[in-house]
GUVEXKOL-643116 format. One record per residue: residue number from 1; residue in three letters; y, x, z of N, C-alpha, C in turn. Coordinates in pm, 1 decimal. Layout:
N
<lodren k="NUM" r="ala" n_py="Y" n_px="X" n_pz="Z" ca_py="Y" ca_px="X" ca_pz="Z" c_py="Y" c_px="X" c_pz="Z"/>
...
% end
This chain:
51
<lodren k="1" r="met" n_py="2503.3" n_px="282.9" n_pz="3927.7" ca_py="2528.1" ca_px="165.1" ca_pz="3849.4" c_py="2675.1" c_px="129.0" c_pz="3863.3"/>
<lodren k="2" r="ala" n_py="2735.0" n_px="85.1" n_pz="3753.0" ca_py="2875.6" ca_px="45.2" ca_pz="3753.0" c_py="2892.1" c_px="-81.2" c_pz="3670.2"/>
<lodren k="3" r="his" n_py="2989.9" n_px="-159.4" n_pz="3708.8" ca_py="3026.0" ca_px="-279.1" ca_pz="3633.8" c_py="3160.0" c_px="-251.7" c_pz="3567.8"/>
<lodren k="4" r="val" n_py="3164.5" n_px="-264.2" n_pz="3436.2" ca_py="3287.1" ca_px="-241.9" ca_pz="3359.9" c_py="3325.6" c_px="-374.3" c_pz="3296.1"/>
<lodren k="5" r="asp" n_py="3448.1" n_px="-414.9" n_pz="3320.7" ca_py="3493.7" ca_px="-544.4" ca_pz="3272.2" c_py="3616.3" c_px="-524.6" c_pz="3185.0"/>
<lodren k="6" r="ser" n_py="3620.8" n_px="-593.4" n_pz="3073.5" ca_py="3736.9" ca_px="-588.8" ca_pz="2984.6" c_py="3766.0" c_px="-729.5" c_pz="2935.3"/>
<lodren k="7" r="gln" n_py="3867.8" n_px="-744.6" n_pz="2855.0" ca_py="3901.2" ca_px="-876.2" ca_pz="2801.9" c_py="3791.9" c_px="-927.0" c_pz="2708.2"/>
<lodren k="8" r="ala" n_py="3722.2" n_px="-835.7" n_pz="2642.8" ca_py="3622.4" ca_px="-874.3" ca_pz="2543.6" c_py="3483.8" c_px="-896.0" c_pz="2602.2"/>
<lodren k="9" r="gln" n_py="3447.7" n_px="-818.4" n_pz="2704.2" ca_py="3311.2" ca_px="-829.0" ca_pz="2757.8" c_py="3297.8" c_px="-760.1" c_pz="2893.0"/>
<lodren k="10" r="ala" n_py="3193.4" n_px="-792.6" n_pz="2962.0" ca_py="3155.0" ca_px="-723.4" ca_pz="3084.9" c_py="3030.7" c_px="-641.9" c_pz="3054.1"/>
<lodren k="11" r="gln" n_py="3013.9" n_px="-531.2" n_pz="3123.2" ca_py="2901.5" ca_px="-442.9" ca_pz="3092.7" c_py="2853.3" c_px="-375.5" c_pz="3220.1"/>
<lodren k="12" r="ile" n_py="2723.8" n_px="-363.9" n_pz="3234.2" ca_py="2663.5" ca_px="-288.1" ca_pz="3343.1" c_py="2624.6" c_px="-151.8" c_pz="3287.1"/>
<lodren k="13" r="ile" n_py="2669.6" n_px="-47.1" n_pz="3353.9" ca_py="2640.8" ca_px="90.1" ca_pz="3311.6" c_py="2540.2" c_px="148.6" c_pz="3409.8"/>
<lodren k="14" r="asp" n_py="2430.8" n_px="202.6" n_pz="3355.0" ca_py="2332.2" ca_px="265.9" ca_pz="3443.1" c_py="2282.4" c_px="400.6" c_pz="3390.5"/>
<lodren k="15" r="gln" n_py="2335.9" n_px="445.6" n_pz="3278.2" ca_py="2296.0" ca_px="575.9" ca_pz="3225.4" c_py="2376.7" c_px="685.6" c_pz="3294.9"/>
<lodren k="16" r="ala" n_py="2307.0" n_px="789.4" n_pz="3338.2" ca_py="2369.3" ca_px="895.5" ca_pz="3416.8" c_py="2488.7" c_px="958.6" c_pz="3345.6"/>
<lodren k="17" r="ser" n_py="2479.2" n_px="982.8" n_pz="3216.1" ca_py="2589.3" ca_px="1046.9" ca_pz="3144.5" c_py="2712.6" c_px="956.6" c_pz="3140.7"/>
<lodren k="18" r="gln" n_py="2692.5" n_px="827.7" n_pz="3121.6" ca_py="2804.6" ca_px="734.3" ca_pz="3119.7" c_py="2865.3" c_px="717.6" c_pz="3259.0"/>
<lodren k="19" r="leu" n_py="2780.7" n_px="716.8" n_pz="3360.3" ca_py="2830.5" ca_px="708.3" ca_pz="3497.7" c_py="2913.7" c_px="831.0" c_pz="3531.8"/>
<lodren k="20" r="ala" n_py="2869.6" n_px="947.5" n_pz="3487.4" ca_py="2944.7" ca_px="1070.5" ca_pz="3512.4" c_py="3081.3" c_px="1063.9" c_pz="3444.2"/>
<lodren k="21" r="thr" n_py="3086.0" n_px="1010.1" n_pz="3322.9" ca_py="3212.8" ca_px="994.9" ca_pz="3251.7" c_py="3305.5" c_px="901.1" c_pz="3328.2"/>
<lodren k="22" r="leu" n_py="3252.7" n_px="788.7" n_pz="3373.2" ca_py="3333.1" ca_px="693.9" ca_pz="3449.9" c_py="3385.2" c_px="757.3" c_pz="3578.2"/>
<lodren k="23" r="glu" n_py="3301.6" n_px="833.6" n_pz="3645.8" ca_py="3343.2" ca_px="898.6" ca_pz="3770.0" c_py="3455.3" c_px="999.3" c_pz="3744.2"/>
<lodren k="24" r="arg" n_py="3443.1" n_px="1078.8" n_pz="3638.0" ca_py="3548.7" ca_px="1174.9" ca_pz="3604.7" c_py="3679.9" c_px="1103.0" c_pz="3575.0"/>
<lodren k="25" r="arg" n_py="3671.5" n_px="993.9" n_pz="3500.4" ca_py="3793.1" ca_px="917.6" ca_pz="3468.4" c_py="3857.0" c_px="860.5" c_pz="3593.9"/>
<lodren k="26" r="trp" n_py="3774.1" n_px="804.1" n_pz="3681.4" ca_py="3825.7" ca_px="746.5" ca_pz="3805.7" c_py="3894.6" c_px="852.9" c_pz="3889.5"/>
<lodren k="27" r="glu" n_py="3835.0" n_px="970.5" n_pz="3899.6" ca_py="3893.2" ca_px="1078.2" ca_pz="3979.1" c_py="4026.0" c_px="1124.9" c_pz="3919.7"/>
<lodren k="28" r="arg" n_py="4036.4" n_px="1127.4" n_pz="3787.4" ca_py="4162.8" ca_px="1165.0" ca_pz="3723.8" c_py="4270.8" c_px="1061.8" c_pz="3754.5"/>
<lodren k="29" r="ile" n_py="4236.8" n_px="935.0" n_pz="3746.9" ca_py="4331.8" ca_px="828.4" ca_pz="3778.4" c_py="4372.4" c_px="836.4" c_pz="3925.0"/>
<lodren k="30" r="arg" n_py="4273.9" n_px="852.1" n_pz="4010.7" ca_py="4300.9" ca_px="859.8" ca_pz="4154.2" c_py="4389.6" c_px="978.9" c_pz="4187.9"/>
<lodren k="31" r="gly" n_py="4369.5" n_px="1088.1" n_pz="4114.5" ca_py="4449.8" ca_px="1207.2" ca_pz="4137.1" c_py="4597.1" c_px="1186.9" c_pz="4103.4"/>
<lodren k="32" r="glu" n_py="4627.1" n_px="1092.2" n_pz="4017.3" ca_py="4765.2" ca_px="1063.4" ca_pz="3978.5" c_py="4829.3" c_px="957.6" c_pz="4067.9"/>
<lodren k="33" r="ala" n_py="4749.0" n_px="885.8" n_pz="4143.5" ca_py="4800.5" ca_px="774.3" ca_pz="4223.7" c_py="4882.2" c_px="824.9" c_pz="4342.3"/>
<lodren k="34" r="leu" n_py="4978.1" n_px="743.9" n_pz="4381.8" ca_py="5055.2" ca_px="773.8" ca_pz="4501.8" c_py="4968.3" c_px="750.6" c_pz="4624.9"/>
<lodren k="35" r="ser" n_py="5004.3" n_px="816.2" n_pz="4733.2" ca_py="4935.5" ca_px="790.0" ca_pz="4859.9" c_py="4970.9" c_px="648.7" c_pz="4905.9"/>
<lodren k="36" r="arg" n_py="4900.5" n_px="599.6" n_pz="5005.0" ca_py="4927.3" ca_px="465.3" ca_pz="5057.4" c_py="5071.2" c_px="453.8" c_pz="5107.5"/>
<lodren k="37" r="ser" n_py="5115.8" n_px="552.4" n_pz="5182.9" ca_py="5252.1" ca_px="545.3" ca_pz="5237.0" c_py="5356.0" c_px="558.2" c_pz="5125.8"/>
<lodren k="38" r="gln" n_py="5330.5" n_px="640.7" n_pz="5026.5" ca_py="5422.5" ca_px="652.1" ca_pz="4913.2" c_py="5428.3" c_px="521.3" c_pz="4834.3"/>
<lodren k="39" r="ser" n_py="5313.7" n_px="456.1" n_pz="4818.7" ca_py="5309.6" ca_px="327.8" ca_pz="4749.0" c_py="5390.9" c_px="223.0" c_pz="4824.2"/>
<lodren k="40" r="leu" n_py="5374.2" n_px="219.3" n_pz="4955.8" ca_py="5450.4" ca_px="123.0" ca_pz="5036.3" c_py="5599.7" c_px="150.3" c_pz="5026.7"/>
<lodren k="41" r="asp" n_py="5638.4" n_px="277.9" n_pz="5032.4" ca_py="5780.2" ca_px="312.7" ca_pz="5018.4" c_py="5834.4" c_px="267.1" c_pz="4883.4"/>
<lodren k="42" r="leu" n_py="5759.1" n_px="289.9" n_pz="4777.9" ca_py="5801.9" ca_px="250.0" ca_pz="4644.2" c_py="5817.3" c_px="98.2" c_pz="4634.4"/>
<lodren k="43" r="leu" n_py="5721.2" n_px="24.5" n_pz="4691.8" ca_py="5730.4" ca_px="-121.6" ca_pz="4691.9" c_py="5851.9" c_px="-169.5" c_pz="4770.1"/>
<lodren k="44" r="arg" n_py="5878.1" n_px="-106.1" n_pz="4882.9" ca_py="5995.8" ca_px="-144.1" ca_pz="4962.7" c_py="6124.9" c_px="-116.8" c_pz="4886.2"/>
<lodren k="45" r="glu" n_py="6131.2" n_px="-3.0" n_pz="4819.3" ca_py="6249.3" ca_px="29.2" ca_pz="4738.8" c_py="6268.5" c_px="-73.7" c_pz="4627.4"/>
<lodren k="46" r="ala" n_py="6160.6" n_px="-110.8" n_pz="4560.9" ca_py="6170.1" ca_px="-208.6" ca_pz="4453.1" c_py="6213.4" c_px="-344.3" c_pz="4506.9"/>
<lodren k="47" r="ala" n_py="6158.5" n_px="-384.6" n_pz="4621.0" ca_py="6194.1" ca_px="-513.4" ca_pz="4680.5" c_py="6341.1" c_px="-513.1" c_pz="4720.5"/>
<lodren k="48" r="ala" n_py="6388.7" n_px="-403.2" n_pz="4775.2" ca_py="6529.4" ca_px="-395.2" ca_pz="4815.7" c_py="6621.9" c_px="-402.3" c_pz="4694.9"/>
<lodren k="49" r="ala" n_py="6579.0" n_px="-343.8" n_pz="4584.6" ca_py="6660.7" ca_px="-344.8" ca_pz="4463.2" c_py="6668.6" c_px="-484.3" c_pz="4402.1"/>
<lodren k="50" r="trp" n_py="6571.0" n_px="-568.9" n_pz="4426.3" ca_py="6566.1" ca_px="-702.5" ca_pz="4366.9" c_py="6638.4" c_px="-807.7" c_pz="4451.3"/>
<lodren k="51" r="thr" n_py="6673.6" n_px="-772.2" n_pz="4575.1" ca_py="6737.9" ca_px="-871.7" ca_pz="4661.9" c_py="6886.1" c_px="-849.4" c_pz="4672.4"/>
% end
């Protein structure tokens, strides 16, 4: 089961095919994300540039 929220509506997903689609999308997004330490470094660099 998944909860999907947007500006227009909230939706509960419980169909296996839709859940599989959501999982694939999440994994693709996660695969592009920086690691925790890389994210912290990027935030520190941005903060230093703004001060």
